[in-house]
N, CA, C and O atoms as a GROMACS GRO file, in nm:
protein
  424
    1UNK      N    1   0.744  -0.773  -0.238
    1UNK     CA    2   0.637  -0.864  -0.203
    1UNK      C    3   0.696  -0.977  -0.119
    1UNK      O    4   0.812  -1.017  -0.138
    2UNK      N    5   0.614  -1.028  -0.027
    2UNK     CA    6   0.653  -1.138   0.061
    2UNK      C    7   0.548  -1.248   0.049
    2UNK      O    8   0.429  -1.221   0.038
    3UNK      N    9   0.596  -1.372   0.051
    3UNK     CA   10   0.507  -1.488   0.049
    3UNK      C   11   0.507  -1.552   0.187
    3UNK      O   12   0.613  -1.581   0.243
    4UNK      N   13   0.389  -1.574   0.241
    4UNK     CA   14   0.371  -1.654   0.362
    4UNK      C   15   0.328  -1.792   0.313
    4UNK      O   16   0.224  -1.805   0.249
    5UNK      N   17   0.407  -1.894   0.345
    5UNK     CA   18   0.380  -2.030   0.298
    5UNK      C   19   0.346  -2.116   0.419
    5UNK      O   20   0.427  -2.129   0.511
    6UNK      N   21   0.227  -2.175   0.420
    6UNK     CA   22   0.183  -2.258   0.530
    6UNK      C   23   0.140  -2.394   0.477
    6UNK      O   24   0.072  -2.404   0.375
    7UNK      N   25   0.181  -2.499   0.548
    7UNK     CA   26   0.138  -2.635   0.512
    7UNK      C   27   0.071  -2.698   0.633
    7UNK      O   28   0.127  -2.703   0.742
    8UNK      N   29  -0.051  -2.746   0.612
    8UNK     CA   30  -0.129  -2.806   0.718
    8UNK      C   31  -0.156  -2.952   0.687
    8UNK      O   32  -0.176  -2.990   0.572
    9UNK      N   33  -0.156  -3.032   0.791
    9UNK     CA   34  -0.193  -3.173   0.781
    9UNK      C   35  -0.336  -3.184   0.836
    9UNK      O   36  -0.361  -3.154   0.953
   10UNK      N   37  -0.427  -3.227   0.749
   10UNK     CA   38  -0.570  -3.233   0.778
   10UNK      C   39  -0.619  -3.375   0.749
   10UNK      O   40  -0.575  -3.434   0.650
   11UNK      N   41  -0.707  -3.431   0.831
   11UNK     CA   42  -0.760  -3.564   0.796
   11UNK      C   43  -0.814  -3.562   0.653
   11UNK      O   44  -0.888  -3.471   0.614
   12UNK      N   45  -0.778  -3.663   0.576
   12UNK     CA   46  -0.814  -3.666   0.434
   12UNK      C   47  -0.963  -3.648   0.410
   12UNK      O   48  -1.004  -3.581   0.315
   13UNK      N   49  -1.045  -3.707   0.497
   13UNK     CA   50  -1.190  -3.696   0.477
   13UNK      C   51  -1.246  -3.559   0.514
   13UNK      O   52  -1.364  -3.532   0.493
   14UNK      N   53  -1.161  -3.472   0.570
   14UNK     CA   54  -1.203  -3.337   0.608
   14UNK      C   55  -1.135  -3.229   0.524
   14UNK      O   56  -1.158  -3.110   0.545
   15UNK      N   57  -1.051  -3.270   0.430
   15UNK     CA   58  -0.972  -3.173   0.354
   15UNK      C   59  -1.059  -3.073   0.279
   15UNK      O   60  -1.033  -2.952   0.285
   16UNK      N   61  -1.160  -3.119   0.210
   16UNK     CA   62  -1.244  -3.027   0.132
   16UNK      C   63  -1.318  -2.931   0.224
   16UNK      O   64  -1.333  -2.813   0.192
   17UNK      N   65  -1.365  -2.981   0.337
   17UNK     CA   66  -1.432  -2.895   0.435
   17UNK      C   67  -1.335  -2.791   0.490
   17UNK      O   68  -1.371  -2.674   0.507
   18UNK      N   69  -1.213  -2.833   0.517
   18UNK     CA   70  -1.110  -2.741   0.565
   18UNK      C   71  -1.088  -2.628   0.464
   18UNK      O   72  -1.084  -2.510   0.501
   19UNK      N   73  -1.075  -2.665   0.338
   19UNK     CA   74  -1.053  -2.566   0.231
   19UNK      C   75  -1.170  -2.469   0.222
   19UNK      O   76  -1.150  -2.348   0.210
   20UNK      N   77  -1.292  -2.521   0.227
   20UNK     CA   78  -1.411  -2.436   0.218
   20UNK      C   79  -1.420  -2.339   0.336
   20UNK      O   80  -1.448  -2.220   0.318
   21UNK      N   81  -1.397  -2.390   0.458
   21UNK     CA   82  -1.404  -2.303   0.575
   21UNK      C   83  -1.290  -2.201   0.576
   21UNK      O   84  -1.308  -2.087   0.620
   22UNK      N   85  -1.175  -2.241   0.528
   22UNK     CA   86  -1.063  -2.146   0.518
   22UNK      C   87  -1.103  -2.030   0.426
   22UNK      O   88  -1.074  -1.914   0.457
   23UNK      N   89  -1.168  -2.061   0.316
   23UNK     CA   90  -1.211  -1.958   0.222
   23UNK      C   91  -1.322  -1.870   0.282
   23UNK      O   92  -1.331  -1.752   0.251
   24UNK      N   93  -1.405  -1.927   0.367
   24UNK     CA   94  -1.516  -1.853   0.428
   24UNK      C   95  -1.472  -1.770   0.549
   24UNK      O   96  -1.531  -1.665   0.577
   25UNK      N   97  -1.370  -1.814   0.620
   25UNK     CA   98  -1.331  -1.748   0.745
   25UNK      C   99  -1.198  -1.674   0.733
   25UNK      O  100  -1.192  -1.553   0.756
   26UNK      N  101  -1.092  -1.745   0.698
   26UNK     CA  102  -0.959  -1.682   0.697
   26UNK      C  103  -0.942  -1.580   0.584
   26UNK      O  104  -0.892  -1.470   0.608
   27UNK      N  105  -0.984  -1.615   0.464
   27UNK     CA  106  -0.959  -1.525   0.351
   27UNK      C  107  -1.028  -1.389   0.369
   27UNK      O  108  -0.962  -1.287   0.352
   28UNK      N  109  -1.158  -1.384   0.403
   28UNK     CA  110  -1.219  -1.252   0.425
   28UNK      C  111  -1.155  -1.175   0.540
   28UNK      O  112  -1.143  -1.053   0.535
   29UNK      N  113  -1.113  -1.247   0.644
   29UNK     CA  114  -1.048  -1.180   0.756
   29UNK      C  115  -0.916  -1.116   0.711
   29UNK      O  116  -0.887  -1.002   0.747
   30UNK      N  117  -0.838  -1.188   0.634
   30UNK     CA  118  -0.709  -1.134   0.587
   30UNK      C  119  -0.727  -1.017   0.491
   30UNK      O  120  -0.646  -0.925   0.489
   31UNK      N  121  -0.834  -1.020   0.413
   31UNK     CA  122  -0.860  -0.911   0.318
   31UNK      C  123  -0.877  -0.776   0.388
   31UNK      O  124  -0.858  -0.671   0.325
   32UNK      N  125  -0.913  -0.777   0.514
   32UNK     CA  126  -0.934  -0.652   0.588
   32UNK      C  127  -0.803  -0.581   0.621
   32UNK      O  128  -0.805  -0.463   0.658
   33UNK      N  129  -0.691  -0.649   0.609
   33UNK     CA  130  -0.564  -0.591   0.652
   33UNK      C  131  -0.487  -0.530   0.535
   33UNK      O  132  -0.479  -0.588   0.427
   34UNK      N  133  -0.431  -0.410   0.558
   34UNK     CA  134  -0.348  -0.349   0.454
   34UNK      C  135  -0.230  -0.441   0.421
   34UNK      O  136  -0.173  -0.506   0.509
   35UNK      N  137  -0.198  -0.446   0.298
   35UNK     CA  138  -0.084  -0.527   0.256
   35UNK      C  139  -0.122  -0.663   0.202
   35UNK      O  140  -0.042  -0.725   0.132
   36UNK      N  141  -0.242  -0.712   0.234
   36UNK     CA  142  -0.285  -0.841   0.180
   36UNK      C  143  -0.307  -0.826   0.030
   36UNK      O  144  -0.379  -0.736  -0.014
   37UNK      N  145  -0.245  -0.913  -0.049
   37UNK     CA  146  -0.261  -0.907  -0.194
   37UNK      C  147  -0.346  -1.021  -0.248
   37UNK      O  148  -0.440  -0.998  -0.325
   38UNK      N  149  -0.314  -1.144  -0.208
   38UNK     CA  150  -0.390  -1.258  -0.260
   38UNK      C  151  -0.354  -1.383  -0.181
   38UNK      O  152  -0.261  -1.385  -0.101
   39UNK      N  153  -0.431  -1.488  -0.207
   39UNK     CA  154  -0.410  -1.614  -0.138
   39UNK      C  155  -0.448  -1.727  -0.231
   39UNK      O  156  -0.549  -1.720  -0.301
   40UNK      N  157  -0.367  -1.832  -0.233
   40UNK     CA  158  -0.397  -1.952  -0.311
   40UNK      C  159  -0.390  -2.073  -0.220
   40UNK      O  160  -0.310  -2.080  -0.128
   41UNK      N  161  -0.476  -2.170  -0.249
   41UNK     CA  162  -0.474  -2.297  -0.179
   41UNK      C  163  -0.425  -2.403  -0.277
   41UNK      O  164  -0.478  -2.416  -0.387
   42UNK      N  165  -0.324  -2.477  -0.235
   42UNK     CA  166  -0.266  -2.582  -0.320
   42UNK      C  167  -0.290  -2.717  -0.254
   42UNK      O  168  -0.263  -2.734  -0.135
   43UNK      N  169  -0.340  -2.812  -0.333
   43UNK     CA  170  -0.365  -2.948  -0.285
   43UNK      C  171  -0.271  -3.044  -0.356
   43UNK      O  172  -0.261  -3.043  -0.479
   44UNK      N  173  -0.203  -3.125  -0.279
   44UNK     CA  174  -0.107  -3.222  -0.332
   44UNK      C  175  -0.183  -3.347  -0.377
   44UNK      O  176  -0.246  -3.412  -0.294
   45UNK      N  177  -0.179  -3.381  -0.506
   45UNK     CA  178  -0.254  -3.498  -0.553
   45UNK      C  179  -0.198  -3.630  -0.500
   45UNK      O  180  -0.265  -3.733  -0.509
   46UNK      N  181  -0.076  -3.629  -0.446
   46UNK     CA  182  -0.017  -3.752  -0.393
   46UNK      C  183  -0.029  -3.764  -0.241
   46UNK      O  184   0.012  -3.865  -0.184
   47UNK      N  185  -0.083  -3.662  -0.176
   47UNK     CA  186  -0.097  -3.661  -0.030
   47UNK      C  187  -0.230  -3.597   0.005
   47UNK      O  188  -0.242  -3.474   0.009
   48UNK      N  189  -0.330  -3.680   0.031
   48UNK     CA  190  -0.467  -3.631   0.053
   48UNK      C  191  -0.485  -3.557   0.184
   48UNK      O  192  -0.592  -3.502   0.209
   49UNK      N  193  -0.383  -3.553   0.268
   49UNK     CA  194  -0.393  -3.482   0.396
   49UNK      C  195  -0.324  -3.346   0.394
   49UNK      O  196  -0.336  -3.271   0.491
   50UNK      N  197  -0.254  -3.314   0.290
   50UNK     CA  198  -0.174  -3.192   0.287
   50UNK      C  199  -0.250  -3.077   0.219
   50UNK      O  200  -0.301  -3.090   0.108
   51UNK      N  201  -0.256  -2.964   0.290
   51UNK     CA  202  -0.313  -2.840   0.235
   51UNK      C  203  -0.205  -2.733   0.248
   51UNK      O  204  -0.157  -2.704   0.357
   52UNK      N  205  -0.168  -2.674   0.136
   52UNK     CA  206  -0.067  -2.568   0.135
   52UNK      C  207  -0.134  -2.436   0.099
   52UNK      O  208  -0.215  -2.428   0.007
   53UNK      N  209  -0.098  -2.334   0.174
   53UNK     CA  210  -0.152  -2.200   0.149
   53UNK      C  211  -0.038  -2.107   0.113
   53UNK      O  212   0.064  -2.102   0.183
   54UNK      N  213  -0.054  -2.033   0.005
   54UNK     CA  214   0.043  -1.933  -0.036
   54UNK      C  215  -0.028  -1.798  -0.029
   54UNK      O  216  -0.121  -1.770  -0.104
   55UNK      N  217   0.019  -1.714   0.063
   55UNK     CA  218  -0.043  -1.584   0.085
   55UNK      C  219   0.056  -1.476   0.045
   55UNK      O  220   0.170  -1.474   0.094
   56UNK      N  221   0.014  -1.389  -0.042
   56UNK     CA  222   0.100  -1.278  -0.088
   56UNK      C  223   0.070  -1.152  -0.008
   56UNK      O  224  -0.045  -1.111   0.006
   57UNK      N  225   0.178  -1.092   0.043
   57UNK     CA  226   0.169  -0.966   0.117
   57UNK      C  227   0.255  -0.862   0.047
   57UNK      O  228   0.362  -0.894  -0.006
   58UNK      N  229   0.208  -0.738   0.046
   58UNK     CA  230   0.283  -0.629  -0.016
   58UNK      C  231   0.418  -0.610   0.053
   58UNK      O  232   0.520  -0.588  -0.013
   59UNK      N  233   0.418  -0.619   0.187
   59UNK     CA  234   0.544  -0.605   0.262
   59UNK      C  235   0.538  -0.690   0.388
   59UNK      O  236   0.431  -0.721   0.439
   60UNK      N  237   0.654  -0.725   0.436
   60UNK     CA  238   0.664  -0.801   0.561
   60UNK      C  239   0.610  -0.719   0.678
   60UNK      O  240   0.545  -0.772   0.768
   61UNK      N  241   0.636  -0.591   0.676
   61UNK     CA  242   0.590  -0.503   0.784
   61UNK      C  243   0.438  -0.502   0.795
   61UNK      O  244   0.383  -0.508   0.905
   62UNK      N  245   0.371  -0.495   0.681
   62UNK     CA  246   0.224  -0.496   0.683
   62UNK      C  247   0.170  -0.630   0.732
   62UNK      O  248   0.074  -0.635   0.808
   63UNK      N  249   0.232  -0.738   0.688
   63UNK     CA  250   0.191  -0.871   0.730
   63UNK      C  251   0.208  -0.887   0.882
   63UNK      O  252   0.117  -0.930   0.951
   64UNK      N  253   0.325  -0.852   0.930
   64UNK     CA  254   0.357  -0.873   1.071
   64UNK      C  255   0.288  -0.771   1.163
   64UNK      O  256   0.294  -0.784   1.285
   65UNK      N  257   0.224  -0.670   1.106
   65UNK     CA  258   0.152  -0.570   1.186
   65UNK      C  259   0.018  -0.623   1.238
   65UNK      O  260  -0.044  -0.561   1.324
   66UNK      N  261  -0.028  -0.737   1.186
   66UNK     CA  262  -0.153  -0.794   1.233
   66UNK      C  263  -0.132  -0.841   1.376
   66UNK      O  264  -0.036  -0.913   1.405
   67UNK      N  265  -0.220  -0.802   1.465
   67UNK     CA  266  -0.202  -0.832   1.607
   67UNK      C  267  -0.225  -0.981   1.635
   67UNK      O  268  -0.307  -1.046   1.569
   68UNK      N  269  -0.154  -1.032   1.732
   68UNK     CA  270  -0.172  -1.170   1.777
   68UNK      C  271  -0.315  -1.191   1.828
   68UNK      O  272  -0.371  -1.299   1.812
   69UNK      N  273  -0.372  -1.089   1.888
   69UNK     CA  274  -0.510  -1.096   1.937
   69UNK      C  275  -0.605  -1.123   1.821
   69UNK      O  276  -0.692  -1.210   1.831
   70UNK      N  277  -0.588  -1.049   1.712
   70UNK     CA  278  -0.673  -1.069   1.594
   70UNK      C  279  -0.654  -1.210   1.536
   70UNK      O  280  -0.751  -1.279   1.507
   71UNK      N  281  -0.529  -1.251   1.521
   71UNK     CA  282  -0.501  -1.383   1.463
   71UNK      C  283  -0.560  -1.494   1.549
   71UNK      O  284  -0.616  -1.591   1.497
   72UNK      N  285  -0.547  -1.480   1.680
   72UNK     CA  286  -0.601  -1.581   1.770
   72UNK      C  287  -0.753  -1.588   1.760
   72UNK      O  288  -0.810  -1.697   1.759
   73UNK      N  289  -0.819  -1.473   1.752
   73UNK     CA  290  -0.965  -1.471   1.740
   73UNK      C  291  -1.011  -1.539   1.611
   73UNK      O  292  -1.109  -1.613   1.612
   74UNK      N  293  -0.942  -1.514   1.502
   74UNK     CA  294  -0.977  -1.577   1.374
   74UNK      C  295  -0.953  -1.727   1.382
   74UNK      O  296  -1.035  -1.807   1.335
   75UNK      N  297  -0.842  -1.766   1.441
   75UNK     CA  298  -0.810  -1.908   1.455
   75UNK      C  299  -0.914  -1.981   1.541
   75UNK      O  300  -0.954  -2.093   1.508
   76UNK      N  301  -0.957  -1.920   1.649
   76UNK     CA  302  -1.059  -1.980   1.735
   76UNK      C  303  -1.190  -1.998   1.657
   76UNK      O  304  -1.252  -2.104   1.665
   77UNK      N  305  -1.229  -1.896   1.583
   77UNK     CA  306  -1.351  -1.906   1.501
   77UNK      C  307  -1.339  -2.020   1.401
   77UNK      O  308  -1.432  -2.099   1.384
   78UNK      N  309  -1.224  -2.029   1.334
   78UNK     CA  310  -1.203  -2.134   1.235
   78UNK      C  311  -1.205  -2.272   1.300
   78UNK      O  312  -1.272  -2.363   1.252
   79UNK      N  313  -1.131  -2.288   1.409
   79UNK     CA  314  -1.123  -2.417   1.477
   79UNK      C  315  -1.259  -2.465   1.525
   79UNK      O  316  -1.291  -2.583   1.515
   80UNK      N  317  -1.339  -2.373   1.578
   80UNK     CA  318  -1.473  -2.410   1.625
   80UNK      C  319  -1.562  -2.453   1.508
   80UNK      O  320  -1.639  -2.548   1.521
   81UNK      N  321  -1.550  -2.385   1.397
   81UNK     CA  322  -1.631  -2.420   1.280
   81UNK      C  323  -1.587  -2.554   1.222
   81UNK      O  324  -1.671  -2.634   1.180
   82UNK      N  325  -1.456  -2.580   1.218
   82UNK     CA  326  -1.405  -2.705   1.161
   82UNK      C  327  -1.434  -2.823   1.253
   82UNK      O  328  -1.487  -2.925   1.208
   83UNK      N  329  -1.402  -2.810   1.380
   83UNK     CA  330  -1.434  -2.914   1.477
   83UNK      C  331  -1.350  -3.040   1.471
   83UNK      O  332  -1.385  -3.138   1.537
   84UNK      N  333  -1.242  -3.041   1.396
   84UNK     CA  334  -1.150  -3.156   1.394
   84UNK      C  335  -1.007  -3.105   1.409
   84UNK      O  336  -0.976  -2.991   1.376
   85UNK      N  337  -0.921  -3.192   1.458
   85UNK     CA  338  -0.782  -3.154   1.479
   85UNK      C  339  -0.705  -3.154   1.347
   85UNK      O  340  -0.730  -3.236   1.259
   86UNK      N  341  -0.614  -3.061   1.335
   86UNK     CA  342  -0.522  -3.052   1.222
   86UNK      C  343  -0.391  -2.998   1.278
   86UNK      O  344  -0.388  -2.946   1.389
   87UNK      N  345  -0.284  -3.009   1.201
   87UNK     CA  346  -0.155  -2.960   1.250
   87UNK      C  347  -0.087  -2.873   1.145
   87UNK      O  348  -0.100  -2.895   1.025
   88UNK      N  349  -0.016  -2.775   1.195
   88UNK     CA  350   0.069  -2.693   1.108
   88UNK      C  351   0.198  -2.770   1.088
   88UNK      O  352   0.273  -2.790   1.183
   89UNK      N  353   0.225  -2.813   0.966
   89UNK     CA  354   0.344  -2.892   0.934
   89UNK      C  355   0.465  -2.805   0.902
   89UNK      O  356   0.578  -2.841   0.933
   90UNK      N  357   0.439  -2.690   0.840
   90UNK     CA  358   0.549  -2.607   0.792
   90UNK      C  359   0.500  -2.463   0.776
   90UNK      O  360   0.390  -2.440   0.728
   91UNK      N  361   0.582  -2.370   0.817
   91UNK     CA  362   0.553  -2.228   0.796
   91UNK      C  363   0.683  -2.164   0.748
   91UNK      O  364   0.786  -2.172   0.814
   92UNK      N  365   0.675  -2.100   0.632
   92UNK     CA  366   0.794  -2.038   0.575
   92UNK      C  367   0.760  -1.901   0.520
   92UNK      O  368   0.644  -1.866   0.501
   93UNK      N  369   0.864  -1.827   0.496
   93UNK     CA  370   0.850  -1.692   0.442
   93UNK      C  371   0.948  -1.678   0.327
   93UNK      O  372   1.064  -1.720   0.336
   94UNK      N  373   0.901  -1.618   0.218
   94UNK     CA  374   0.986  -1.595   0.101
   94UNK      C  375   0.976  -1.450   0.058
   94UNK      O  376   0.868  -1.391   0.059
   95UNK      N  377   1.086  -1.395   0.020
   95UNK     CA  378   1.088  -1.261  -0.039
   95UNK      C  379   1.088  -1.281  -0.190
   95UNK      O  380   1.166  -1.360  -0.243
   96UNK      N  381   1.000  -1.211  -0.257
   96UNK     CA  382   0.991  -1.222  -0.402
   96UNK      C  383   1.084  -1.118  -0.463
   96UNK      O  384   1.073  -0.999  -0.435
   97UNK      N  385   1.174  -1.164  -0.547
   97UNK     CA  386   1.264  -1.076  -0.619
   97UNK      C  387   1.230  -1.086  -0.766
   97UNK      O  388   1.215  -1.195  -0.821
   98UNK      N  389   1.217  -0.973  -0.828
   98UNK     CA  390   1.182  -0.972  -0.970
   98UNK      C  391   1.296  -0.910  -1.049
   98UNK      O  392   1.347  -0.803  -1.016
   99UNK      N  393   1.332  -0.978  -1.152
   99UNK     CA  394   1.436  -0.930  -1.241
   99UNK      C  395   1.377  -0.926  -1.382
   99UNK      O  396   1.299  -1.013  -1.420
  100UNK      N  397   1.414  -0.825  -1.460
  100UNK     CA  398   1.361  -0.816  -1.596
  100UNK      C  399   1.398  -0.940  -1.678
  100UNK      O  400   1.509  -0.992  -1.668
  101UNK      N  401   1.303  -0.985  -1.756
  101UNK     CA  402   1.328  -1.099  -1.844
  101UNK      C  403   1.311  -1.048  -1.986
  101UNK      O  404   1.210  -0.986  -2.020
  102UNK      N  405   1.409  -1.074  -2.067
  102UNK     CA  406   1.402  -1.030  -2.206
  102UNK      C  407   1.465  -1.134  -2.296
  102UNK      O  408   1.501  -1.243  -2.252
  103UNK      N  409   1.478  -1.099  -2.423
  103UNK     CA  410   1.538  -1.195  -2.516
  103UNK      C  411   1.684  -1.220  -2.478
  103UNK      O  412   1.754  -1.133  -2.427
  104UNK      N  413   1.725  -1.341  -2.505
  104UNK     CA  414   1.864  -1.379  -2.476
  104UNK      C  415   1.958  -1.309  -2.573
  104UNK      O  416   1.932  -1.299  -2.693
  105UNK      N  417   2.066  -1.262  -2.519
  105UNK     CA  418   2.171  -1.203  -2.602
  105UNK      C  419   2.277  -1.309  -2.625
  105UNK      O  420   2.346  -1.350  -2.532
  106UNK      N  421   2.290  -1.353  -2.748
  106UNK     CA  422   2.388  -1.457  -2.780
  106UNK      C  423   2.519  -1.399  -2.822
  106UNK      O  424   2.613  -1.473  -2.852
   0.00000   0.00000   0.00000
């Protein structure tokens, strides 16, 4: 599994609208692609302008197979609906490694 981590800076008075439109536009669009597993939106209680998105993908290959044309079209739709400027502050990628957890051997 791979995590796509995105942090956006959004005007504080538009944050809730940003979150709602993201759920209405981006999330359904991503669900159409193989490999999409889930998405969470995280809001920082100490920074009213920060919106963090954690998107889980089955594999990096499936995630990166989405065409730039498709991503641009979704972004244009989202930007037009939102109608205010925002910035991408951070974009990161994490590989999830799972190791068995069991009782401690003393």
